[in-house]
C-alpha atoms as one frame of an Amber mdcrd trajectory, in Angstrom:
protein
   0.000  -0.009   0.053   1.390   3.438  -0.927   2.170   5.765   1.955   0.069
   8.829   2.832   2.576  11.629   2.207   3.738  13.681   5.302   4.725  16.603
   3.043   7.426  17.691   5.395   5.088  18.168   8.325   6.983  19.051  11.530
   5.398  18.425  14.956   6.912  21.025  17.327   6.853  19.055  20.601   8.851
  16.069  21.853   5.892  14.597  23.759   2.124  14.698  23.965   1.434  15.093
  27.671  -1.748  17.105  27.399  -3.874  19.423  25.349  -3.155  22.440  27.605
  -0.524  24.639  25.919  -1.044  23.205  22.442  -1.793  25.936  19.860  -4.761
  25.911  17.489  -2.270  25.218  14.596  -0.827  22.176  16.330  -4.240  20.754
  17.150  -5.320  21.308  13.597  -2.196  19.565  12.344  -2.991  16.439  14.424
  -6.629  16.458  13.340  -5.749  16.920   9.682  -3.244  14.105   9.768  -5.786
  11.847  11.529  -8.339  12.738   8.883  -6.004  11.368   6.142  -6.037   7.997
   7.946  -9.822   7.549   8.339 -10.834   6.566   4.869  -7.521   4.669   4.477
  -8.280   2.485   7.483 -11.665   1.499   5.946  -9.836  -0.117   3.034  -8.994
  -3.863   3.021  -5.315  -3.306   2.040  -4.608  -0.696   4.727  -1.182  -1.410
   6.139   1.419   1.365   6.014   5.104   1.291   6.691   5.955   4.756   8.008
   6.881   3.347  11.455   8.628   0.191  10.079  11.580  -0.658  12.383  10.190
   1.580  15.178   9.297   0.307  18.623   6.194   1.387  20.499   5.736   0.324
  24.143   2.297   0.458  25.758   2.909   0.867  29.513  -0.507   0.826  31.266
  -0.513   1.067  35.076  -4.287   1.223  34.866  -6.455  -1.250  33.073  -7.921
   0.085  29.766  -8.796  -2.431  27.103 -10.227   0.215  24.734  -7.361   2.754
  24.749  -4.527   0.148  24.833  -6.118  -1.814  21.997  -6.602   1.384  20.040
  -2.988   2.364  20.358  -1.842  -1.139  19.559  -3.859  -1.244  16.400  -2.684
   2.264  15.457   0.944   1.261  15.818   0.514  -1.929  13.807  -1.352  -0.115
  11.051   1.748   2.077  10.688   4.071  -1.008  10.526   5.557  -0.475  13.948
   6.589  -3.109  16.484   4.176  -2.807  19.327   4.931  -4.209  22.803   2.342
  -4.292  25.565   3.896  -4.278  28.978   1.571  -5.769  31.631   2.189  -3.970
  34.884   0.333  -6.621  36.834   3.204  -9.069  36.118   6.102  -6.604  35.811
   8.779  -5.370  38.165   6.590  -2.397  39.108   4.326  -4.750  41.096   7.502
  -6.020  42.787   8.447  -2.590  44.151  10.294  -1.005  41.192  10.042   2.825
  41.207   8.895   4.855  38.287  12.442   6.120  37.849  13.828   2.565  37.805
  11.178   1.693  35.259  12.335   4.603  33.103  15.933   3.428  33.298  14.917
  -0.098  32.280  12.906   1.283  29.317  15.746   3.445  28.166  17.886   0.214
  27.834  15.271  -1.122  25.491  15.641   1.944  23.134  11.962   2.393  22.279
  10.862   5.166  19.908   7.540   5.905  21.625   6.235   5.244  25.039   2.437
   5.244  25.565   1.685   5.606  29.200  -1.453   5.459  31.395  -1.065   6.001
  35.081  -3.387   6.541  38.013  -1.385   9.426  39.391  -1.557  12.933  37.841
   1.848  14.024  36.727   3.390  10.545  36.580   3.531  10.527  32.785   5.377
  13.876  32.718   7.894  12.506  35.210   8.489   9.503  33.009   8.932  11.829
  29.971  11.724  13.660  31.802  13.673  10.436  32.346  13.301   8.541  29.070
  15.089   9.178  25.787  12.032   8.791  23.514   8.755  10.381  22.704   5.965
   9.907  25.362   2.247  10.007  24.773  -0.057  10.409  27.768  -2.877   7.837
  27.562  -4.476   9.271  30.708  -2.937  10.228  33.995  -5.093  10.461  37.129
  -7.505  13.382  36.978  -5.162  15.404  34.884  -5.491  14.813  31.101  -6.305
  12.400  28.372  -5.173  14.211  25.205  -5.918  11.583  22.553  -9.493  11.278
  23.776 -10.015  14.999  23.315  -8.462  14.752  19.866 -10.664  11.917  18.716
 -13.770  13.776  20.116 -12.735  16.923  18.161 -12.214  14.885  14.920 -15.676
  13.323  15.401 -17.202  16.731  15.938 -15.420  18.297  13.032 -16.412  15.429
  10.633 -20.083  15.619  11.711 -20.474  19.387  11.999 -17.904  20.651   9.625
 -16.298  22.896  12.302 -15.577  23.289  15.970 -15.501  27.065  16.288 -18.773
  28.586  17.374 -20.351  25.361  18.559 -22.019  25.120  21.922 -20.803  22.044
  23.762 -22.221  20.621  27.015 -19.970  18.246  28.981 -22.189  16.463  31.465
 -21.696  14.204  34.522 -18.705  13.329  36.674 -16.543  16.376  35.964 -14.727
  16.090  39.274 -12.930  12.832  38.452 -12.666  13.250  34.643  -9.355  13.810
  32.837 -11.465  13.591  29.602 -13.360  16.655  30.618 -10.244  18.677  31.306
  -8.557  17.811  28.006 -11.816  18.587  26.128 -12.200  21.890  27.869  -8.682
  22.929  26.859  -9.169  21.749  23.264 -12.691  23.204  22.727 -11.724  26.524
  24.182  -8.608  26.719  22.018 -10.542  25.858  18.876 -13.206  28.512  19.529
 -16.152  26.504  20.944 -18.235  27.555  23.895 -18.200  25.041  26.733 -20.873
  24.304  29.406 -20.407  21.871  32.278 -23.490  20.214  33.708 -23.359  18.157
  36.915 -24.458  17.992  40.547 -22.582  20.483  42.732 -20.726  17.577  44.361
 -19.218  16.568  40.986 -18.087  20.063  39.971 -14.545  20.918  41.081 -14.230
  24.271  42.879 -12.820  27.039  40.740 -13.374  25.300  37.396 -15.035  28.368
  36.068 -11.465  29.690  35.790 -10.993  27.395  32.852 -13.403  29.470  30.711
 -16.582  27.417  31.142 -20.133  28.015  32.232 -21.379  25.791  35.080 -24.931
  24.430  35.371 -26.490  22.143  37.980 -29.634  21.490  35.941 -29.608  19.413
  32.738 -32.676  21.031  31.172 -31.228  24.459  31.650 -27.713  23.518  30.693
 -28.611  21.694  27.485 -30.579  24.534  26.058 -29.575  25.133  22.423 -26.461
  22.904  22.687 -24.946  21.536  19.441 -22.963  18.749  21.118 -23.951  16.735
  24.262 -20.932  14.907  25.725 -21.721  12.505  28.502 -19.096  11.325  30.944
 -18.751   7.965  32.710 -19.636   7.999  36.414 -16.308   7.007  37.938 -17.605
   5.350  41.134 -14.199   3.581  41.659 -12.595   6.994  42.337 -15.368   8.140
  44.739 -15.130   8.009  48.459 -18.159   9.181  50.349 -21.651  10.131  49.115
 -21.529  12.284  45.948 -25.220  11.572  45.155 -28.087   9.707  46.926 -28.369
   6.746  44.522 -27.745   5.648  40.945 -31.499   5.807  40.285 -31.727   9.406
  41.469 -28.541  10.407  39.539 -30.115   9.036  36.279 -33.301  10.767  36.979
 -31.692  14.221  37.241 -28.444  13.894  35.193 -28.800  10.856  32.906 -29.426
  11.672  29.297 -32.866  10.710  28.025 -34.985  12.054  25.250 -36.873  14.407
  27.544 -33.691  16.156  28.612 -32.232  15.957  25.079 -35.243  17.873  23.720
 -33.657  21.082  25.342 -30.650  20.826  22.910 -30.725  21.633  19.185 -32.665
  19.188  17.045 -29.492  18.035  15.322 -27.451  17.884  18.554 -24.697  15.230
  18.470 -24.567  12.693  21.337 -21.111  11.590  22.544 -19.646   9.406  25.293
 -15.976   8.414  25.786 -16.922   4.919  26.953 -17.252   2.577  28.466 -20.953
   3.481  28.981 -23.066   2.688  31.941 -26.400   2.341  30.272 -29.281   3.534
  32.457 -26.859   5.555  34.600 -25.301   8.244  32.403 -27.401   7.683  29.248
 -30.543   5.822  28.242 -29.964   2.898  25.830 -32.286   4.289  23.230 -30.414
   7.582  23.164 -27.021   5.918  23.006 -28.163   3.759  20.093 -29.863   6.548
  18.165 -28.283   6.031  14.696 -29.025   9.551  13.506 -27.715  11.431  16.475
 -25.291   9.284  18.427 -21.530   9.371  17.443 -20.403   6.967  20.134 -19.310
   4.190  17.793 -17.724   6.657  15.400 -15.591   7.968  18.270 -14.048   4.514
  18.662 -13.132   4.487  14.959 -11.662   8.004  15.116  -9.548   6.970  18.086
  -7.416   4.665  15.922  -6.925   7.401  13.312  -5.980  10.050  15.933  -3.534
   7.696  17.619  -1.938   6.789  14.313  -1.403  10.598  13.666   0.095  11.065
  17.167   2.390   8.069  16.931   3.585   8.992  13.455   4.133  12.697  13.930
   5.930  12.305  17.257   8.179   9.482  15.995   9.053  10.953  12.609   9.315
  14.706  13.219   9.784  15.461  16.918  13.251  16.104  18.285  14.163  13.743
  21.101  15.106  14.541  24.659  14.252  18.223  25.086  11.226  17.539  27.234
   8.993  20.056  25.491
């Protein structure tokens, strides 16, 4: 299969640790490159060789079948050698520190390290200690940049633009790195962002990120172009954030009654995995005309291909930027 030309594209950062700080031009570069892979990936003969001879290591300290598989497929589509390191059976479980892990990885001479970690900032720490590009696949409550990029690509393909759209991000804002990355990206690209959640799931001071905050779904969804639901992360919750799952769905779960407040052609999104009947009603999630949830998964592979390729082939190594 012939290669999709890079045309001397240069990615100006050594790592992708978050969306915060990325310019509109850099975000557009990643989205444009990902766009070039979408139709290509739908073909039968779709293997490329731009990362032939390059090594990609997926290092996941948190379980994530979807994201890890997406990165693995992206690397293999580009012809790279992909290694999945299972932390559950690795030296990390035997007491090895993050710095020791970095030293071990350096000795393997990988080209890209894809890292998910349950502590905010851990991925940046690793990036400062390894001699290769690092992609943040989610760190604590901090950021999840490739999720925001795939969401943006999905929106741009469906709506033709991002600038000027009114986007509602709904649900567990407090524990969501997806929400933070999306807020940074959407604001940078000129969208207007609303957050809708119970007061217990809204971090204090988040208005400083340039968003409007609502505690009522009907009010917050009024005239929205995009409705982005978030997974309720009960595994990160200690204490009572809401009375019951049933009550949470009644007030904050997306059903057709609440959705009627948004624009008639509002796009429904969810980063997955979904808790049906908790964050979103099944009939809404499966609405072929309005739900982009399955499309988001497909866009994830294209976006991760773009990130892996651009970082590997055009980013200078070792300056930590």
